[in-house]
MARVEX-87783 format. One line per 4 residues: number of its first residue (from 1); their letters; for each residue x, y, z of N, C-alpha, C, O. Coordinates in Angstrom, 2 decimals. Last residue first. Example, Ala and Ser with C-alpha at 12.3 -4.5 7.8 and 13.67 -1.06 7.14 Angstrom:
MARVEX-87783
2> SA> 12.85:-2.25:7.08:13.67:-1.06:7.14:12.90:0.03:7.87:13.41:1.14:8.04 | 13.19:-5.69:7.80:12.30:-4.50:7.80:13.20:-3.30:7.80:14.24:-3.32:8.46
end
This chain:
MARVEX-87783
190> RTLP> -10.73:32.62:-130.75:-10.49:31.31:-131.03:-9.41:30.77:-131.43:-9.36:29.56:-131.64 | -10.32:35.36:-128.50:-10.13:34.59:-129.44:-9.93:33.10:-129.57:-9.23:32.41:-128.83 | -12.16:37.46:-126.32:-11.48:36.29:-126.49:-11.58:36.08:-127.84:-12.58:36.42:-128.47 | -11.40:41.01:-126.42:-12.19:40.15:-126.38:-11.39:38.56:-126.85:-10.36:38.47:-127.51
186> PQRR> -9.42:42.56:-123.40:-9.51:42.53:-124.82:-10.48:41.25:-124.81:-10.60:40.51:-123.83 | -10.52:44.68:-120.71:-10.56:42.90:-121.16:-10.42:42.93:-122.70:-11.40:43.38:-123.30 | -11.64:47.19:-120.62:-10.34:46.97:-120.82:-9.73:45.38:-120.85:-8.54:45.11:-121.01 | -14.52:47.12:-120.48:-13.94:47.58:-121.88:-12.30:47.14:-121.71:-11.73:46.75:-122.73
182> NERR> -14.74:46.01:-118.06:-15.27:44.55:-119.20:-14.68:45.58:-120.90:-14.49:45.08:-122.01 | -14.27:48.26:-116.43:-13.13:46.48:-116.48:-13.53:46.04:-117.99:-12.72:45.79:-118.89 | -15.87:49.35:-116.64:-14.49:50.46:-117.05:-13.37:48.63:-117.40:-12.45:48.19:-118.08 | -17.98:48.30:-115.60:-18.26:48.72:-117.04:-16.54:48.97:-117.66:-16.14:48.79:-118.81
178> RDII> -17.50:47.76:-113.00:-17.78:46.72:-113.72:-17.17:47.43:-115.41:-16.22:47.07:-116.09 | -17.36:50.68:-112.13:-16.43:49.67:-112.28:-16.61:48.45:-113.21:-15.82:48.26:-114.14 | -19.85:51.25:-112.71:-18.87:52.24:-112.91:-17.50:51.49:-113.21:-16.76:51.62:-114.19 | -21.09:50.10:-110.80:-21.57:49.94:-112.14:-20.19:50.56:-112.71:-19.53:49.69:-113.28
174> AFVI> -20.01:50.84:-108.06:-19.50:49.25:-108.45:-20.14:49.19:-110.15:-19.70:48.26:-110.82 | -20.64:53.15:-108.15:-19.47:53.08:-108.54:-19.28:51.57:-109.10:-18.68:51.17:-110.10 | -23.64:52.93:-107.70:-23.18:53.96:-108.86:-22.01:53.62:-109.23:-21.82:53.62:-110.44 | -23.71:51.53:-105.60:-24.00:50.80:-106.41:-23.55:51.60:-107.66:-23.10:50.98:-108.62
170> GVAM> -22.20:53.99:-103.87:-21.30:52.21:-103.76:-22.02:51.73:-105.19:-21.21:51.47:-106.08 | -24.86:55.45:-103.77:-23.37:55.62:-104.61:-22.12:54.70:-104.65:-21.21:54.80:-105.47 | -26.19:53.78:-102.38:-26.82:54.34:-103.60:-25.45:54.74:-104.58:-25.17:54.41:-105.74 | -25.04:53.69:-99.89:-25.35:52.60:-100.60:-25.40:52.83:-102.25:-24.79:52.20:-103.11
166> AIIG> -24.70:56.52:-99.32:-23.61:55.67:-99.44:-23.70:54.41:-100.35:-22.89:54.08:-101.22 | -27.66:56.68:-98.55:-26.72:57.43:-99.96:-25.57:56.89:-99.85:-25.34:56.67:-101.04 | -27.67:55.18:-96.60:-28.65:54.87:-97.80:-28.15:55.46:-98.72:-28.11:54.91:-99.82 | -26.09:56.71:-94.70:-25.76:54.50:-95.30:-26.37:54.62:-96.28:-25.75:54.17:-97.25
162> IIFL> -27.43:58.54:-94.32:-26.10:58.70:-94.89:-25.60:57.68:-95.33:-24.77:57.63:-96.24 | -29.82:57.88:-93.06:-29.91:58.34:-94.24:-28.54:58.32:-94.71:-28.55:57.97:-95.89 | -28.86:56.55:-90.67:-29.69:55.63:-91.63:-29.36:56.66:-93.35:-28.86:56.24:-94.39 | -27.57:58.40:-89.69:-26.61:57.03:-90.31:-27.56:56.66:-90.84:-27.21:56.23:-91.94
158> SIGT> -29.98:60.00:-88.78:-28.82:60.58:-89.65:-27.89:59.44:-90.54:-27.57:59.56:-91.72 | -31.05:58.23:-86.84:-31.86:58.69:-88.15:-30.92:59.21:-89.18:-31.05:58.89:-90.36 | -29.44:58.29:-84.91:-29.53:57.19:-85.51:-30.23:57.32:-86.68:-30.02:56.51:-87.58 | -29.44:61.37:-83.97:-27.93:60.66:-84.60:-28.24:59.13:-85.58:-27.61:58.82:-86.59
154> LISN> -32.23:61.40:-83.46:-31.75:61.94:-84.69:-30.57:61.53:-84.73:-30.38:61.13:-85.88 | -31.81:59.62:-81.12:-32.76:59.05:-82.19:-32.49:59.65:-83.30:-32.41:58.95:-84.31 | -30.33:61.22:-79.54:-29.72:59.63:-80.04:-30.56:59.43:-81.47:-30.09:59.17:-82.58 | -31.89:63.19:-78.89:-30.55:63.34:-79.87:-30.04:61.97:-80.01:-29.14:61.82:-80.83
150> LPSL> -33.70:63.79:-77.70:-34.23:63.22:-78.93:-32.66:63.41:-79.87:-32.45:63.67:-81.06 | -33.31:64.42:-75.27:-34.08:63.23:-75.59:-33.91:62.57:-76.59:-33.91:61.35:-76.72 | -32.97:67.10:-75.83:-31.99:66.33:-75.52:-31.99:64.80:-75.47:-31.00:64.08:-75.57 | -35.02:69.25:-76.10:-34.86:68.33:-77.24:-33.68:67.14:-77.11:-33.45:66.37:-78.04
146> NVQN> -36.82:71.11:-73.89:-35.47:70.01:-73.89:-35.78:69.36:-75.12:-36.91:68.88:-75.21 | -38.30:74.22:-73.26:-38.26:72.82:-74.12:-36.82:72.30:-74.27:-35.87:72.95:-74.69 | -38.96:75.36:-70.06:-38.25:75.02:-71.49:-38.10:73.95:-71.96:-37.82:72.89:-71.39 | -39.68:75.21:-67.53:-40.88:75.02:-68.88:-40.04:75.11:-69.97:-40.63:74.87:-71.02
142> NEGV> -37.93:75.00:-65.24:-38.53:76.17:-65.87:-39.51:76.15:-67.35:-39.88:77.13:-68.00 | -36.73:72.03:-66.67:-36.84:73.02:-65.58:-37.11:74.31:-66.32:-36.77:74.66:-67.45 | -38.17:70.46:-69.88:-37.72:70.80:-68.84:-37.46:71.77:-67.61:-38.39:72.58:-67.65 | -40.17:68.95:-71.82:-40.11:69.94:-70.82:-39.35:69.77:-69.72:-39.68:69.10:-68.74
138> FPMF> -39.68:66.42:-73.10:-39.45:67.55:-74.09:-39.41:68.79:-73.21:-38.74:69.73:-73.63 | -40.92:64.26:-71.50:-39.50:64.13:-71.76:-39.14:65.32:-72.40:-37.92:65.42:-72.30 | -43.29:65.06:-69.05:-43.26:64.92:-70.74:-41.40:65.52:-70.54:-40.85:66.45:-69.95 | -44.91:63.68:-66.21:-43.47:64.22:-67.02:-43.69:64.17:-68.29:-44.30:63.20:-68.72
134> GFIG> -48.08:63.76:-65.39:-46.95:63.34:-65.56:-45.86:64.27:-65.86:-45.95:65.50:-65.75 | -50.57:62.44:-67.25:-50.37:63.24:-66.11:-48.99:62.80:-65.60:-48.76:61.61:-65.40 | -52.72:62.55:-70.19:-51.13:61.72:-69.71:-51.09:62.95:-68.46:-51.47:64.11:-68.63 | -55.56:61.19:-71.77:-54.75:61.85:-71.20:-53.63:61.14:-70.42:-53.47:59.96:-70.09
130> DVNV> -58.91:61.16:-72.65:-57.68:60.64:-72.65:-56.99:61.72:-71.98:-57.46:62.82:-71.66 | -62.58:60.40:-71.65:-61.54:61.02:-72.16:-59.94:60.48:-71.85:-59.69:59.59:-71.03 | -65.92:60.65:-72.99:-64.83:60.11:-72.65:-63.38:60.85:-72.96:-63.04:61.54:-73.92 | -68.22:61.93:-70.99:-68.04:62.27:-72.35:-66.52:60.67:-71.84:-66.34:60.03:-70.80
126> PNSG> -72.10:62.27:-70.96:-71.11:61.54:-70.55:-69.97:62.15:-71.78:-70.25:62.61:-72.89 | -73.69:65.75:-70.24:-73.21:64.33:-71.35:-72.23:64.03:-70.82:-71.45:64.80:-70.27 | -73.47:67.98:-68.95:-74.85:67.44:-68.97:-74.68:66.02:-69.61:-75.58:65.20:-69.46 | -70.45:68.99:-67.13:-71.83:68.73:-68.14:-72.80:68.27:-68.11:-73.20:68.05:-66.97
122> QNLI> -68.19:68.79:-65.51:-69.52:69.78:-65.06:-70.60:69.59:-66.03:-71.70:70.04:-65.72 | -66.69:66.24:-64.24:-67.58:66.30:-65.78:-68.84:67.43:-65.13:-69.90:67.17:-64.56 | -63.48:66.40:-63.23:-64.97:66.17:-62.76:-65.46:66.88:-64.15:-64.91:67.72:-64.86 | -60.26:64.53:-62.22:-61.23:65.44:-63.67:-62.54:65.17:-63.40:-62.94:64.01:-63.29
118> ALTF> -57.70:65.00:-60.25:-59.15:64.69:-60.50:-59.84:65.27:-61.47:-60.00:66.49:-61.52 | -54.90:63.65:-59.90:-55.36:64.12:-60.45:-57.20:63.50:-60.62:-57.74:62.42:-60.89 | -52.45:63.14:-57.05:-53.77:63.09:-57.56:-54.34:64.26:-58.19:-54.43:65.38:-57.71 | -49.04:62.21:-55.87:-50.24:63.23:-56.08:-51.16:62.67:-56.96:-50.78:61.74:-57.67
114> KGVT> -47.11:60.88:-53.50:-48.57:60.56:-54.64:-49.27:61.79:-54.47:-49.84:62.30:-53.51 | -44.18:62.58:-53.61:-44.99:61.75:-53.02:-46.43:61.56:-53.58:-46.76:62.52:-54.29 | -42.39:66.39:-52.96:-42.41:64.85:-53.32:-43.38:63.87:-52.80:-43.64:64.01:-51.61 | -43.12:68.99:-53.69:-42.99:67.86:-52.66:-42.77:67.03:-53.49:-42.98:67.06:-54.71
110> NAKF> -43.84:71.15:-55.28:-43.14:71.51:-54.54:-42.67:70.67:-53.30:-42.12:71.09:-52.28 | -44.35:71.16:-58.80:-44.83:70.63:-57.74:-43.81:71.14:-56.13:-42.73:71.59:-56.53 | -45.21:73.30:-61.49:-44.14:72.84:-60.49:-44.73:72.44:-59.36:-45.58:73.15:-58.83 | -46.63:72.87:-64.66:-46.54:73.49:-63.27:-45.67:72.80:-62.30:-45.49:71.59:-62.46
106> TTFF> -48.24:73.00:-67.24:-47.47:72.48:-66.76:-47.38:73.23:-65.24:-48.16:74.12:-64.90 | -51.36:71.57:-69.56:-50.34:72.80:-68.76:-49.57:72.25:-68.03:-49.77:71.05:-67.85 | -53.72:71.53:-71.92:-52.27:70.99:-71.49:-51.98:72.24:-70.63:-52.22:73.43:-70.83 | -56.65:70.30:-73.57:-56.21:71.05:-72.41:-54.97:70.59:-72.26:-54.80:69.37:-72.38
102> DKSF> -59.42:70.73:-75.54:-58.37:70.30:-75.18:-57.75:70.66:-74.36:-58.19:71.76:-74.04 | -61.93:72.35:-74.27:-61.63:72.34:-75.05:-60.42:71.29:-74.65:-60.39:70.96:-73.46 | -62.93:73.52:-71.92:-63.94:72.56:-72.78:-63.49:72.62:-73.84:-64.29:72.91:-74.73 | -61.64:73.54:-68.70:-61.77:73.64:-69.79:-62.85:73.08:-70.58:-63.65:72.28:-70.08
98> ENTN> -60.54:74.76:-65.30:-61.93:74.45:-66.19:-61.49:74.48:-67.64:-60.91:75.53:-67.93 | -58.15:73.60:-63.18:-58.53:74.62:-64.19:-59.95:74.13:-64.88:-60.23:72.93:-64.83 | -55.33:73.72:-60.69:-56.95:73.59:-60.88:-57.32:74.45:-61.98:-57.06:75.65:-62.00 | -53.06:72.96:-58.38:-53.24:73.28:-59.76:-54.95:73.05:-59.77:-55.61:72.34:-59.01
94> IIRG> -52.87:72.02:-55.83:-51.78:72.91:-56.09:-51.99:73.13:-57.67:-50.97:73.51:-58.25 | -54.46:71.72:-52.86:-55.06:71.89:-54.37:-53.74:72.60:-54.90:-53.49:73.71:-54.45 | -53.64:69.36:-50.29:-53.72:70.86:-50.90:-54.10:70.58:-52.28:-54.08:69.47:-52.80 | -52.88:66.86:-48.96:-54.56:67.28:-49.47:-54.61:68.67:-50.14:-55.71:69.07:-50.53
90> FPDI> -50.40:66.33:-49.27:-50.55:66.64:-47.84:-52.52:67.35:-48.03:-53.11:68.12:-47.27 | -49.85:65.51:-51.72:-49.77:64.24:-50.70:-50.27:64.77:-49.41:-50.56:64.00:-48.50 | -51.45:67.57:-53.84:-50.46:67.13:-53.33:-51.01:65.86:-52.63:-52.11:65.32:-52.78 | -54.03:67.69:-56.82:-53.84:67.40:-54.64:-52.78:66.84:-54.55:-52.70:65.70:-55.00
86> VTER> -55.52:68.94:-59.06:-54.12:68.39:-59.03:-54.20:68.54:-57.56:-54.47:69.66:-57.14 | -58.16:69.05:-61.15:-57.76:69.51:-60.25:-56.68:68.33:-59.49:-56.95:67.14:-59.37 | -60.16:70.11:-63.76:-59.02:69.06:-63.94:-58.40:69.93:-62.16:-58.26:71.15:-62.05 | -63.31:69.72:-65.47:-62.21:70.48:-64.29:-61.46:69.80:-63.69:-61.87:68.85:-63.03
82> LTIN> -65.23:70.70:-68.06:-64.58:69.76:-67.62:-63.64:70.41:-66.40:-63.29:71.59:-66.48 | -67.97:71.07:-69.60:-66.87:71.61:-69.28:-66.63:70.57:-68.54:-67.43:69.66:-68.30 | -69.92:71.08:-72.60:-69.37:70.56:-71.64:-68.54:71.26:-71.21:-68.08:72.14:-71.94 | -71.62:72.15:-74.66:-72.32:72.25:-73.28:-71.62:71.30:-72.02:-72.17:70.89:-71.00
78> ASEP> -70.45:72.52:-76.98:-70.30:73.43:-76.50:-71.22:73.09:-75.15:-71.52:74.13:-74.56 | -68.19:69.40:-77.27:-69.46:69.85:-77.68:-69.61:70.74:-76.73:-69.19:70.43:-75.62 | -66.77:66.28:-78.16:-66.45:67.81:-77.99:-67.61:68.49:-77.99:-68.29:68.12:-78.94 | -67.39:63.07:-76.96:-67.31:64.12:-77.82:-67.55:65.44:-77.39:-68.32:65.76:-76.49
74> EYRL> -63.92:63.44:-75.95:-64.62:63.11:-77.02:-66.26:62.51:-76.29:-66.32:61.71:-75.35 | -61.20:64.83:-74.62:-62.12:64.23:-74.40:-63.10:64.53:-75.53:-63.15:65.65:-76.03 | -57.51:65.20:-73.13:-58.81:65.79:-74.17:-59.73:64.86:-74.10:-59.34:63.85:-73.52 | -55.14:66.63:-71.54:-56.15:66.12:-71.52:-56.98:66.22:-73.01:-57.00:67.19:-73.77
70> AVTL> -52.12:66.90:-69.45:-52.50:67.04:-71.36:-53.97:66.02:-71.20:-53.90:64.86:-70.81 | -50.26:68.32:-67.07:-51.50:67.55:-67.55:-52.00:67.82:-68.88:-52.26:68.95:-69.29 | -46.88:67.72:-65.91:-47.86:68.21:-67.33:-49.34:67.26:-66.76:-49.47:66.12:-66.30 | -44.46:69.25:-63.39:-45.82:68.30:-64.20:-46.39:68.75:-65.13:-46.51:69.95:-65.36
66> PRSN> -40.96:70.21:-64.33:-42.55:70.59:-64.13:-43.60:69.52:-64.39:-43.65:68.94:-65.47 | -38.20:68.75:-62.03:-39.22:69.05:-63.64:-40.51:69.41:-62.92:-40.99:69.21:-61.81 | -38.20:68.63:-59.45:-36.92:69.31:-60.27:-37.67:69.95:-61.63:-37.71:71.09:-62.08 | -38.63:66.66:-58.05:-39.88:67.73:-58.12:-39.03:68.65:-59.25:-39.73:69.46:-59.85
62> DDIQ> -39.27:63.11:-57.91:-38.19:64.33:-58.25:-39.27:65.40:-58.57:-40.36:65.24:-59.12 | -41.09:61.52:-57.11:-39.83:61.29:-56.45:-38.74:62.58:-56.56:-37.84:62.95:-55.81 | -43.84:60.63:-57.32:-43.30:61.89:-57.50:-42.17:61.63:-56.49:-42.33:61.56:-55.27 | -47.25:58.62:-58.47:-45.62:59.03:-57.41:-44.82:59.84:-57.86:-44.95:59.95:-59.08
58> LSAN> -50.11:59.53:-59.19:-48.95:59.42:-59.80:-47.79:59.86:-58.48:-47.59:60.90:-57.86 | -53.53:58.83:-60.13:-52.42:59.10:-59.08:-51.07:58.86:-59.72:-50.93:58.08:-60.66 | -56.85:59.96:-61.39:-55.56:59.34:-61.48:-54.50:59.63:-60.71:-54.38:60.84:-60.51 | -60.45:59.94:-61.36:-58.91:59.96:-60.51:-58.07:59.35:-61.18:-58.34:58.24:-61.64
54> ITGS> -63.24:61.30:-62.19:-62.42:60.06:-62.27:-60.97:60.89:-61.74:-60.65:62.07:-61.77 | -66.67:62.02:-61.51:-65.04:62.22:-61.09:-64.43:61.27:-61.21:-64.73:60.27:-60.57 | -69.69:63.23:-62.62:-68.87:62.45:-62.25:-67.23:62.44:-62.35:-66.67:62.89:-63.35 | -71.40:64.97:-63.93:-71.18:65.29:-62.18:-70.49:64.18:-61.79:-70.55:63.95:-60.58
50> PRVL> -71.80:62.70:-66.05:-72.42:64.22:-65.99:-72.03:64.06:-64.28:-72.39:63.12:-63.58 | -69.10:60.36:-66.46:-70.56:60.72:-66.63:-70.91:61.88:-66.18:-69.87:62.33:-65.68 | -66.29:59.38:-68.13:-66.94:60.09:-67.01:-68.07:61.11:-67.29:-68.10:62.14:-67.95 | -65.00:56.91:-69.26:-65.82:57.57:-69.38:-65.98:58.21:-67.77:-65.83:57.68:-66.66
46> TQGI> -61.77:56.83:-70.94:-62.10:56.63:-69.39:-63.50:57.15:-69.77:-63.41:57.94:-70.71 | -59.30:56.37:-72.81:-60.99:56.66:-73.03:-61.46:55.83:-72.18:-61.63:54.62:-72.29 | -56.67:56.50:-70.60:-57.16:56.15:-71.80:-58.70:55.69:-72.01:-59.19:54.74:-71.39 | -54.11:58.04:-69.30:-55.72:57.78:-68.96:-56.13:57.48:-70.29:-55.89:58.34:-71.14
42> ITNE> -51.23:57.01:-67.67:-51.70:57.41:-68.89:-53.50:57.22:-68.36:-53.98:56.55:-67.44 | -48.48:58.82:-66.07:-50.16:57.74:-65.76:-50.52:58.21:-66.63:-50.43:59.42:-66.86 | -45.20:58.28:-66.36:-46.38:58.79:-66.36:-47.72:58.30:-66.17:-47.85:57.08:-66.14 | -42.75:57.08:-66.22:-42.86:58.31:-65.42:-44.60:59.00:-65.49:-45.04:59.94:-64.83
38> QLFQ> -42.82:55.04:-67.83:-42.61:54.74:-66.20:-42.84:56.08:-65.40:-43.07:56.15:-64.19 | -43.55:55.92:-69.94:-44.40:54.71:-69.46:-44.11:54.73:-67.96:-44.92:54.50:-67.06 | -40.92:57.41:-70.87:-42.48:58.22:-70.21:-43.21:57.18:-70.10:-44.28:57.76:-70.25 | -38.88:55.10:-70.52:-38.98:56.21:-69.51:-40.56:57.01:-69.55:-41.26:57.18:-68.55
34> GALS> -39.55:54.01:-72.65:-39.81:52.85:-71.73:-39.75:54.12:-70.31:-40.46:54.02:-69.31 | -39.53:55.68:-74.58:-40.90:55.19:-74.57:-40.95:54.67:-73.19:-41.98:54.74:-72.52 | -36.80:56.14:-74.47:-37.61:57.38:-74.06:-39.08:56.55:-74.06:-39.84:57.08:-73.25 | -35.79:52.79:-75.34:-35.58:53.79:-74.28:-36.55:55.12:-73.69:-36.99:55.08:-72.54
30> GAAT> -37.23:53.16:-77.90:-37.23:52.12:-77.02:-37.12:52.56:-75.42:-38.01:52.64:-74.57 | -35.38:55.07:-78.78:-36.80:55.37:-79.17:-37.38:54.63:-77.81:-37.86:55.24:-76.85 | -32.94:54.12:-78.71:-33.25:54.90:-77.99:-34.39:55.02:-78.00:-34.74:55.13:-76.83 | -33.00:51.74:-80.07:-32.89:51.63:-78.97:-33.10:52.80:-78.13:-33.40:52.64:-76.95
26> ASIV> -33.56:52.74:-83.04:-34.89:51.65:-82.27:-34.41:51.99:-80.78:-35.28:52.52:-80.10 | -31.23:54.58:-83.37:-32.69:55.04:-83.34:-33.81:53.91:-82.73:-34.78:54.25:-82.06 | -29.73:52.31:-83.23:-29.60:53.61:-82.33:-30.60:54.13:-82.21:-31.09:54.28:-81.09 | -30.37:50.64:-85.33:-30.09:49.72:-84.28:-30.01:51.29:-83.40:-30.69:50.97:-82.42
22> IGAV> -30.17:52.33:-88.01:-31.85:51.70:-87.06:-31.76:51.20:-85.77:-32.75:51.21:-85.03 | -27.28:53.15:-88.03:-28.56:53.92:-87.73:-29.98:53.22:-87.21:-30.66:53.55:-86.24 | -26.52:50.88:-88.49:-25.95:51.25:-87.11:-26.83:52.18:-86.90:-27.30:52.28:-85.76 | -27.56:50.40:-91.01:-28.12:48.96:-90.03:-27.25:49.92:-88.08:-27.46:49.55:-86.92
18> TLVG> -26.05:51.87:-92.02:-27.64:52.11:-92.14:-28.12:51.15:-91.07:-29.11:51.34:-90.38 | -23.45:51.68:-91.98:-24.14:52.65:-91.59:-25.31:52.75:-91.24:-25.73:53.50:-90.36 | -23.14:49.31:-93.37:-23.03:49.33:-92.06:-23.53:50.53:-91.36:-24.00:50.42:-90.22 | -23.68:50.17:-96.43:-24.89:49.07:-95.03:-24.76:48.83:-93.61:-25.59:48.39:-92.82
14> GAIL> -22.12:51.78:-96.69:-23.36:52.06:-96.44:-24.36:51.51:-95.66:-25.23:51.83:-94.86 | -20.09:49.80:-96.66:-19.82:51.16:-95.78:-20.99:51.56:-95.34:-21.24:51.74:-94.15 | -20.41:48.51:-98.75:-20.68:47.76:-97.58:-20.80:49.06:-96.43:-21.60:49.08:-95.49 | -20.22:50.24:-100.85:-21.54:49.84:-100.51:-21.77:49.05:-99.09:-22.83:48.95:-98.47
10> IIYG> -17.55:51.32:-100.78:-18.73:52.07:-100.20:-20.23:51.44:-99.78:-21.04:51.80:-98.93 | -16.52:48.57:-100.97:-16.06:48.99:-100.20:-17.21:50.36:-99.89:-17.71:50.40:-98.76 | -17.79:48.38:-104.35:-18.19:47.53:-103.07:-17.84:47.73:-101.48:-18.60:47.23:-100.66 | -16.52:50.55:-105.33:-17.85:50.63:-105.27:-18.89:49.52:-104.30:-20.01:49.62:-103.81
6> RKLM> -13.76:49.95:-104.81:-14.22:51.15:-104.39:-15.68:50.97:-104.09:-16.14:51.15:-102.96 | -13.34:46.28:-104.91:-13.22:47.94:-105.36:-14.25:48.79:-104.70:-15.31:48.43:-104.19 | -11.35:44.24:-103.17:-12.67:44.87:-102.87:-12.39:46.12:-104.10:-11.34:46.77:-104.13 | -8.58:42.12:-104.72:-8.73:43.52:-103.42:-10.24:43.94:-104.06:-10.37:43.99:-105.29
2> KM> -7.47:38.84:-104.70:-8.16:40.13:-105.28:-8.50:41.32:-104.28:-8.61:41.16:-103.06 | -3.88:37.54:-104.23:-5.56:37.90:-103.82:-6.05:39.02:-104.45:-5.38:40.00:-104.75
end
């Protein structure tokens, strides 16, 4: 029985690492995306007329993490100001800001229940608003950056890169081994 040569073994190991890296990264990214969609209300290209308001609601069952409001609008112009207001389940305003450019804020909810985000166009022109209202996966308690949701994705990417490098090394060793083998074999005589 002929044994596999080192080049082929390294090549196979690299392929396994590459596939494992792809599977781990894709699974982790899918899980992170699913969690993001479940925990957030997405506002997509919603028209807000002058003096008009749009509302977005979000059910909050865990108030240990800060809430996030991230908004942008088009077209940006000097005569448009928007106001965001977040209202808790009891009708109290817990956050309000006026802005005339892209906007991002985090704040703590003191209760659980259905929260409402109201966006008022205080300008004289209509705007299209995009945004997110909810929990950002990378913002933890006390507004600390939390990169742990990325650990699995980064592990998968690392395995993928190591696998690609191992496959390249395996190809080099397979070529070297083949050349050595060809040099050792005596020429065929008739």
